[in-house]
N, C-alpha and C positions, 0 to 999 in steps of 0.2 A: 067107228072101229075098223072099217075097211081101209081107211087112210093109214092107220097105224100098222095094219098088217101089210099093206103094200109098201110102206116105208121100210119095214123089217126085211121083206123079201128083196127090195132094191138094195139095201145094205149088204145082204148076203151075196147077191150077184156081183156087186162091185168088189167085195172082198175076195171072192173067188177069182174074178178076172185079174185083179191086181196081183194075186199071189202066183198066178200061172204065167205071167208075162215074162218072156226071156228076151230082153233087148240087149243089143250090143252097144256098149258105151260109145258115144260120138267122139270125134277128135277133140272137140272143145272140152269135153269132160276129162279126157286124158291130159290135156294141157292144164286144166284146173288142178288136177291131182299132182302134176309136176310142180306147179307153183306152190301148192299147199305143202308139199314135201320140202321145198326150198325154205319156206318160212318156218317149218317145224324143226329144223336142224339146230341143235344147241352148239353154237360157235362163239358165244359171248357177245354177239351183235344184237341189239334190241330189234324186235320185229318191225318197228316203224322205220328202221334204217336199212333194212335188207333189200330195198328196191334199187339201191345204187345211188348214182349221182343225183337223180331227180328227187329222191327222198331227202338227200342232204340239203338241196336247194329249198325244198318245201319246209323242212324243219328250221333252217336258218331264217327263212322269211317269217315263219310263225313266231320265232323268238324275237325278231326285230319288231314286228307289229305288236307283240305283247308288251315289249319294253316301251314303245312309243305310246301305247294306250295307258300304261301305268303312269308315265310322265305327264301325259295330258290330264289324267284323272287327278293327279297331285296338284297340277296347276289350277284346275277348277276348284278343288277343295281349298286351296290357299286363297284364291280370289274371293270365294264365298265366306271364308273365315275372317279375312281382313279386307273389307270393301274399301274402295278408293274414297278419300275424303273430298268433298266438293268445296 
């Protein structure tokens, strides 16, 4: 029973300490908020393309690799469906 009581007391202490902490946000946090604001703007550009040129390169590479994978899958299915005659 004392373990339960000490756990409850510990929870209350942690809750009190967390609610009274007044921290100044770091510069990294401010930068994160700026990036989130940039991605949250409704300007007709999908969120996966808002990173600029590098996002376009990654998206194009993904499309090409997906197409190559589909073609190779089709090739395997064709070879398995119509095996070579000996």
